[in-house]
N, C-alpha and C positions, 0 to 999 in steps of 0.2 A: 472590096475585100477586107479593107481595114476595119470597116464598121462591123462586118460579119465576124471577123476574128475577135473584135472587142466584145461583141455581144456573146459569143461563145465563151470567152473568158469569164465574163460576168456571170453567165449562167452556171459555168462549171464551179466558180468560186462560191456562188450562192448555194449550189447543191451540197458541196462538201462543208460549207460553213453552217448552213441552216439544217440540212437533213442529216448528213453523216455526223457532223460535230454536235448535233443537238441531242444525241443519245449519251446517257451516262448511267453508271451503276453506283450502288452504295454497298460498301463492305460490311460484314457482320459486326465489326467493332466500330462502325462509323454511323453517324447520323448527319442528315443534310437539311439545309434550309435554302429554299429557292426565293430569290428576290427578283422583282420586276421593276426595272428602272431604279434599282437601289432600295426598294421597299419590299419587306417580307410580308407574306400573307398572314394576317392576324386572325386569331380565333376569338370570337366575341363571347363574353360571359363565361370565360374559363379562367378561374383564379390560379395563381401560381402556388403550387402546393408548398414549396419550401419557404416562401415568404409568409404564408398564412399559418404555417405550422406552429403549434404552441411551443415546440422545442427550439424554435429560432429566437435567440436572445436579441430582438430588435425592438426599439421603442416605437411609439406611434409616429413620431416625427421621421424616424429612419424608414419605417415601412411606407410612409407617404412619399419620401424622397426616392426610394428604390422600388416604386410600384411599376413594374415592367409588364407589358402584355405578353400573352402567349402567342407563339407562332406555329404555323403548321410544319411539322417535322416529317421528313421523308425517311421511312424505315429502310432497313437493309433489303436489298433486292435489285431488280432492274431487268432489262434496261428501261430507264425512264427517258422521257423526251422533254426538252426545254426549248423555248422559243429563243430567237437570237437576242432579244432584249432582256433575257433573263440570265441570272448568274447563280451558280450553285456554290454554296458554302458548306464544305464538309468538315466535320470535327470528329475526333476520336473520343469515344466514351470509355475506353479501357482505363484501368487504374494505372497511374504513372507515379514516378518518384522523382523528387528534386531535392538537392542539398539545401540546407538552411542558409549556407553562405552564397547561394546563387543570387547574383545581382547583375543585370545586363549593363548597368551604368559604370560598374567598377569591378576589378578583380580582387578577390579576397578569399582566404582559406578558412576563415572562421568569422563569426559575428561576436562583437564585444557587448558586454552588459555589466552594469555596476550593481554590486550586491548591497545588502543592507549595511554591511560593514565598510562601505566605500572602497571595495576592492574590485578592480577591473578583471573580469574573467572572460575566457573564450568559450563559446558554446557551439557545438557541432551536432549534426543529426540529419534526419531526412523527414520529408513530408510526403505522404501518399495521398494522392488526390485523384479525382475524376471529374469530368465535365458533366454537369447535371443535364440529363436529357429533357427534363421537364421545365428547364429555365434557360434555354439557349439564347434568348434575346440579349440579356446583359453581357454574356460572354462574347457574342458576335458583334453587337452594336452598342453596348453600354459604354465600354472604355476601350482605349486603343490597345493596352496590354494588360489583360485581366490577371494573368499569373503574376506579373510584377506587382500589381496592386495587392493581391492576396499575400505575397511574401512580405511586402511592407507592412501590411496590417498585422500579420502574424508576428513579425519581429518586434513591432511596437508593443503589442500585448505581452509578448514574452519578456521584454525588458522591464515593463512595469511590474510583472509578477515576480521577477528575480529581485528587483529592488525592494519589494515588500514581503518577501517570502519569510514565513515563520514555521518552524517545524511543529506540526500538529501533535507530535508525540512528546513534546517538550514539557515545560513547566505548566503551561495552561491546561493541558489535557490531564496531567498526572495530579495536579493540585486541586483544580476546580472540579474535576470529575474522576475521583479515584476509583480503581477497580474494586469489585467486591472481594472480600477476604484477602485483601492485600496487606503485606507487612509494611507498617509505617516507616520503619528504618530502611527497608529495601526501596520503598517509593522515593524517600528523600535522596538516597544514593543515586537512583535512576535519574532524578531531576538534575542533580549536580553533573552527571555524566552526559546527559542529553543536551544541555545548554552549551552553546559554543559558537564557532564561526559559522556564518550563514552558508558558506560554500559546502561545508560538511553536511549541513541540513539539506541543501539542494541535492547533493550526491546521494544521500540516503533516501530521498523521496522523489527520484526521477519518475517512477510510474504515476505518482500523484500529480507531478507537474505536467506530465504528458496528458493525463486525463483532464486537468484544468484547461490546458490549451485547446484540446478538442472541443470542450464545452463552449469556450469563449469564441471559437472560430466557426461555430455552426452557421452564423449569419452570413458567411461568405457565399453560401448558395443563393441567398436572396440578393446579395450585393453584386456579385460578379459572375454568378452562374457556375462556380467551382465548388464542389463538395469535398471537404477534407475527410479522407478515410481514416487516417491515423497520423499522430505526431510522434516521432521517434527521436527524442533528444537523448543522445548516447554519450556525449562527452561534455564535461564542465571542467575546464582546465584553467586554473589561475596562473599568474606569472611564476617563473621558476623559483624565485626567492620565497614567494608566498607559499608555494607548494611544499618546499622544504620545511618551512615553519609549521605548516599544517601537519606534515608527516611527524614532526617531533611532538606536536600537541597530541595527535592521535596515539602515538606510541606511549606517551606518558599516561594518557587516560586509559588506554588498554592495560597498562601495568597497574594503575590504581584500581581498576575494576577487578583485575586478577588478584591483587592483594586483598581487596575487600571480600571477594568470594572465598579465598583461602582462610582468612580470619573468621569469616562466618561459619565455614565448615568446621574449623577447629573448635570454635566455641560451642557449636551444636554437638560435636563429638564429646567434648568435656562435660556438657550438661547431661548428655545421655549416659555417660559413664558414671557420673555422680548419682544420677537417679537410680541406676542399677545397683550401685554400691549401697545406697540407703535402703533399697528394697531387700538386698541380701542380708544386711545387718538386722533389719526388722524381722525378717523370716527366722534368722538365727536366734534372736532374742525371744521370739514367740515360741520357738522350738524348745528353748531352755525353760521357759516359764510354764509351758503346758504340763509337764509331769508334776511340777509343784502344785499347780492348780488342781490337777487330777487327784493328787495325794491328799490335799486339803479337803476336797470334796468327799473323798472316801472316809477320812477320819471324822468329818462332820456327820456323815450318814451312820457310821458305826456308833458314835456317841448318842445320836438321836434315837437309834433303834435299841441299842443294848445298854446304854448308860455308861457311867464312868468305869465301872468294873470291867465291862466288855472292852472298852478302849484300852485300859491298862493291860488286859490280857493280850490284846493285839500288839501292843508295844513290846511286851515281854517276849512274845513269839518272834517279833521282827528283829529283836536284839540277838537272838540265838545264832544266826549265820555270821554276825559280826564278830563274835568271840573267836572264831577260827582265824580271823585275819588281824585281830587286834594284838598289838605288842604289849600293852599294859592295860590292866583293868583296875580302876579305882573304886573302892567300896565306901559308900557313905551311909550314915545312919539318919533316920528321921527325914528322909528326902521326900518333899511333898510331891515330887513328880514320879516316885517309884514306890511300890509297895513291897518289893522283894529285897530292899535295902542295899541295892547296888546300882552303879551308873558307870557308863563308859567315859 
């Protein structure tokens, strides 16, 4: 009886362990890799797309070091059946987010980085990532904690970038490659106002810094099987005393910029008003000279067509209306300019 009961127990255990427990399913946001005695089924002559992609910034030595095989991936669906000596490794391929300060080895609220000005600043933000479906081997079997490796790689690249960051809109861009039709005085003022503390430069160029980090971390797909979707660096906070000093510097620069803009607007207004005054005076002078020129031209035409006698007659007739308004008339004799012997 004991042997019969033992046999029935073994059969029952084997049934539930091998038959019932051998079925599994894969969710729509999951992918699975099945291993037999710890070894995954590999696909021959199938290159890893992410590692061989031209957009992956990896050297030849790194590509040789991280040359991982492709494994057979179980797609969503089921139920599937596995043998007792097989093990199913499921991973989620949905996009996930993790804080930059995440570190399983220690507890921290922010990560520290030293700027070009030797100032220690705190950086916060998030990383969006997803596990590469086409490169599951390094994620499952390459390293023990791939996400920890990715975070360490990202933080090291970020610290190097922060330590050497230079504002691309600063002196190099404005002096070496000035914009077309730009005012030289305005460009010089912009250079003076754009140069400053590197923390200010970092804060003004957060999108550029995020783009740089995304480009530099594309190799994480080939290294660890994790594809970075976006780098979202949202906060760059220096120490309190440095932040107060930066606020004072920024306030002063804003005031200087406002004063320069006001002075430039006043000078442009004065120049415009002066130009209009000169134009008005010129128009008035031309209006006063025009009748004299017209009269001179008329007298010249009269003398040319009728001679001196005709001109004298015109002058005599022109004096007649003036006698009515004149207070005194002086008569001279032998006047070369008059034949009637009188002059006003």
